[in-house]
FIKOLZA-1660 file (N, C-alpha, C; in steps of 0.1 Angstrom, whole numbers, plus 5000, padded with zeros to 4 digits):
% residues 51
   i   px   py   pz ch aa at
   1 9540 1397 8166  A  M  N
   1 9531 1394 8155  A  M CA
   1 9516 1397 8162  A  M  C
   2 9509 1405 8155  A  P  N
   2 9495 1406 8163  A  P CA
   2 9487 1395 8163  A  P  C
   3 9478 1396 8174  A  A  N
   3 9470 1383 8179  A  A CA
   3 9463 1380 8168  A  A  C
   4 9455 1390 8161  A  H  N
   4 9444 1383 8151  A  H CA
   4 9450 1381 8136  A  H  C
   5 9464 1377 8135  A  F  N
   5 9472 1371 8125  A  F CA
   5 9472 1356 8126  A  F  C
   6 9467 1354 8139  A  C  N
   6 9465 1338 8143  A  C CA
   6 9454 1334 8146  A  C  C
   7 9445 1342 8141  A  A  N
   7 9430 1341 8146  A  A CA
   7 9424 1338 8162  A  A  C
   8 9429 1348 8169  A  V  N
   8 9428 1346 8184  A  V CA
   8 9427 1364 8185  A  V  C
   9 9420 1362 8199  A  F  N
   9 9416 1376 8203  A  F CA
   9 9430 1379 8215  A  F  C
  10 9434 1389 8217  A  G  N
  10 9447 1393 8224  A  G CA
  10 9443 1405 8232  A  G  C
  11 9447 1408 8246  A  L  N
  11 9448 1422 8254  A  L CA
  11 9459 1424 8258  A  L  C
  12 9463 1435 8259  A  K  N
  12 9475 1441 8261  A  K CA
  12 9469 1451 8276  A  K  C
  13 9469 1446 8289  A  P  N
  13 9466 1450 8298  A  P CA
  13 9473 1464 8302  A  P  C
  14 9472 1474 8310  A  S  N
  14 9481 1480 8314  A  S CA
  14 9489 1477 8323  A  S  C
  15 9503 1487 8328  A  F  N
  15 9510 1480 8339  A  F CA
  15 9505 1481 8351  A  F  C
  16 9505 1471 8358  A  G  N
  16 9499 1470 8370  A  G CA
  16 9485 1462 8372  A  G  C
  17 9481 1462 8364  A  C  N
  17 9467 1454 8362  A  C CA
  17 9469 1439 8363  A  C  C
  18 9476 1434 8359  A  V  N
  18 9484 1421 8359  A  V CA
  18 9496 1420 8367  A  V  C
  19 9497 1414 8380  A  P  N
  19 9511 1411 8387  A  P CA
  19 9515 1405 8376  A  P  C
  20 9532 1409 8381  A  N  N
  20 9541 1403 8375  A  N CA
  20 9556 1407 8382  A  N  C
  21 9561 1394 8388  A  Y  N
  21 9571 1397 8399  A  Y CA
  21 9583 1386 8394  A  Y  C
  22 9594 1390 8390  A  P  N
  22 9601 1400 8396  A  P CA
  22 9599 1414 8383  A  P  C
  23 9598 1424 8385  A  V  N
  23 9596 1435 8377  A  V CA
  23 9609 1437 8370  A  V  C
  24 9605 1436 8358  A  P  N
  24 9620 1437 8345  A  P CA
  24 9624 1453 8348  A  P  C
  25 9637 1452 8351  A  G  N
  25 9644 1463 8351  A  G CA
  25 9641 1476 8340  A  G  C
  26 9645 1474 8329  A  S  N
  26 9646 1481 8321  A  S CA
  26 9636 1480 8306  A  S  C
  27 9627 1467 8307  A  D  N
  27 9620 1464 8297  A  D CA
  27 9608 1467 8298  A  D  C
  28 9602 1477 8290  A  T  N
  28 9586 1485 8294  A  T CA
  28 9581 1476 8280  A  T  C
  29 9585 1469 8273  A  T  N
  29 9579 1463 8262  A  T CA
  29 9568 1448 8265  A  T  C
  30 9571 1443 8278  A  T  N
  30 9565 1430 8280  A  T CA
  30 9554 1433 8288  A  T  C
  31 9541 1428 8287  A  H  N
  31 9530 1424 8290  A  H CA
  31 9526 1413 8294  A  H  C
  32 9518 1409 8303  A  N  N
  32 9512 1397 8310  A  N CA
  32 9498 1399 8302  A  N  C
  33 9492 1395 8293  A  G  N
  33 9478 1395 8290  A  G CA
  33 9472 1382 8284  A  G  C
  34 9458 1380 8283  A  P  N
  34 9454 1365 8279  A  P CA
  34 9451 1368 8265  A  P  C
  35 9451 1360 8262  A  M  N
  35 9449 1356 8246  A  M CA
  35 9440 1345 8244  A  M  C
  36 9427 1346 8238  A  T  N
  36 9417 1334 8237  A  T CA
  36 9412 1337 8224  A  T  C
  37 9402 1327 8223  A  R  N
  37 9391 1325 8211  A  R CA
  37 9381 1336 8207  A  R  C
  38 9377 1339 8223  A  T  N
  38 9366 1350 8222  A  T CA
  38 9367 1361 8234  A  T  C
  39 9360 1372 8230  A  V  N
  39 9362 1382 8237  A  V CA
  39 9357 1381 8249  A  V  C
  40 9346 1375 8250  A  A  N
  40 9343 1372 8265  A  A CA
  40 9348 1360 8270  A  A  C
  41 9358 1355 8265  A  D  N
  41 9367 1345 8274  A  D CA
  41 9379 1354 8278  A  D  C
  42 9382 1363 8269  A  C  N
  42 9395 1372 8274  A  C CA
  42 9391 1380 8285  A  C  C
  43 9376 1386 8286  A  A  N
  43 9375 1392 8296  A  A CA
  43 9377 1382 8311  A  A  C
  44 9367 1372 8306  A  L  N
  44 9374 1363 8318  A  L CA
  44 9382 1362 8321  A  L  C
  45 9393 1357 8314  A  M  N
  45 9405 1353 8316  A  M CA
  45 9413 1364 8326  A  M  C
  46 9412 1378 8318  A  L  N
  46 9416 1388 8322  A  L CA
  46 9413 1392 8337  A  L  C
  47 9401 1391 8339  A  E  N
  47 9396 1391 8355  A  E CA
  47 9404 1380 8362  A  E  C
  48 9405 1370 8360  A  I  N
  48 9412 1360 8366  A  I CA
  48 9424 1362 8371  A  I  C
  49 9432 1366 8360  A  M  N
  49 9447 1371 8360  A  M CA
  49 9450 1380 8367  A  M  C
  50 9440 1392 8368  A  A  N
  50 9443 1402 8377  A  A CA
  50 9439 1400 8391  A  A  C
  51 9431 1388 8395  A  G  N
  51 9430 1386 8405  A  G CA
  51 9419 1394 8413  A  G  C
% end
């Protein structure tokens, strides 16, 4: 379900932007990304998640 259906902003970063350990073997559909109420909060959250 897209994030905008739930009245939030979601971002799907590229692989490697947000560390994910252990790396899933064949599952290339999972991404760790922020979901927030505003775009500014999402940018801040992604910056924190990426380290």
